[in-house]
N, C-alpha and C positions, 0 to 999 in steps of 0.2 A: 397951487394951480387947480382951477376948476374948469371943467368943460360941460357945456350945456348942449344937449342934443335937441335940435329943432326939426320937426317934420321927418323924422326917421323912425321907422318901426323897429322896435326891439323884439328879438325872438331867441328862444332857446335852441341850441344845437348840441348834439353829443360832443363832449370834450374828447378830443382825439390826440394821439401822439403828435400830430402835425401842429397842434396849437400850443404844445408845452413850452416852447421858447417864450411865447407871449405871456403864458400863464406864470412861468417862473419869474419873468420880469416884473409883472404886477405884484406877485407874492413878495419879491424882494423890496419893492417900493412901499408895500403896505405894512410890513412887519419887521421888527428887529431880529426875530428868529423864524424865518420863513420855512415853509415846506421846501424840500429839495425836488429837483426833477425826478429823482429816484422815487420819492414818496408818491408823486403823481403817477408815474409809470407803474409802480406797484399796484396802486389803486385801480388803474385801468385794466391791468392784467388780472386782477382779482375779480373783475366784473362789477365793481361798485358803480352805483349811479353817479355819473359825473356829466354835468351839463355846463355849457358856456352860454352866457347871456351876451348876445351880440346885436349891434345896431349898425348897419352898413359895414364898414371896415373896422369899427371900433369894438374892442372886447371890453365890455362893461364890468363883467364879473364872472364868477363860476361857483359851483358848489360840488362837493363830493359827499355822498351818503352811503352808508352800509346797512343793508337789510338784515334784521335778525328774525327770530321766530315770530313775535308779535309786536316788534318795535323797529324803529329806524334810528340809527345813530348818525347825526350830522357831523362829519369829520372836518369839513372845511367849507366856509362860506366867506367869500371875499368879493368886495366891490373895489374896483380900481380907484385909487385915491382921487383921480380927476373927476370921477362920477359919484362920489359919496355925497350924502345928504340930498339926494334927489329921488328917493323912494325905491332904488333898485334892490337894496337889501331886503326890504319887505316883500317886493315881488318875488325874489328868489326864495324867501321863506314860504310864500304861498305855493310856489312850484314844488318845493321839497315836501310840504305837508300834503299836497294833492297827490304827488307820486306815492308818498308813504301810505295814505289811505287806500290808493289803488292796489297796494301790495298786501293789504289786510292788516297793516300795522295799527295798533291801538295807542302807541306812545311814540313820541319824538324826543330823543335825548341828545344832549351836547355837553361839552366842556368849553369853558371860556376862561381866559386868563383873568385873575383878580384885578389886574391893572387895566384891562380892556373895558373901561366904563362905557364907551360908545356902543360896543356890541351888546353889553349887558342891557343897556337902555333899550335897544332895539328888540331884544329877545323878550324883555319884560313887557314892553308895549304890545308885543305879539301874543302875550298871554302865557308865556313860559314862566314856570316857577322855579325858584332856587330850591334844590332838594338835598344838596350835600356839597362837600368840598373834598378835593384830592390834594393832599399835601405834596409839595415838590413835583407836581405833574409835568410842568413845562420847563425846558431849558431856559436859563435867564442870564447866561454869560459864563465865563470861565469859572467852573466850580460852584455855580449858583443855580438854584431852581426856583420856580414860581408856582404858587398854588393855583388850582383851577376850581371854579365854581361849577358844579353840576346842575344842569337845568333840564326840565322836562316839560312836555305838553301833552295832555290827553287829547288824542285825535277824535 
């Protein structure tokens, strides 16, 4: 299912507790091993940068990022499945990078599942480089784990 937005302005808004039901629903539709409501709530309580991309009543996607000393770690960036392949992921990466630069960060880091080719392609097109791998980083089913590719971008 794909939904195309016409003549609606998209904007970023702070991700709040009130949006978590919608966020968790998107997360569950986008991933086999989604973040839980608790993961998002903990991120909000910790003061991480968390933004929702909205257009009218539609939640297009969201991101969560954590500031370090001279770097930002992108923890979650998700485009709702109905709005994928429309440029929203790149727009959110632009927003993360702009925020990170404003925080004085020199690097943007993330991990991505080895099986998530679509995200890897987006990150590579954005200029991120593969710099390592984390063995068994992600849950992958009962008793199973999946490796993560570590990627970074010099800001």
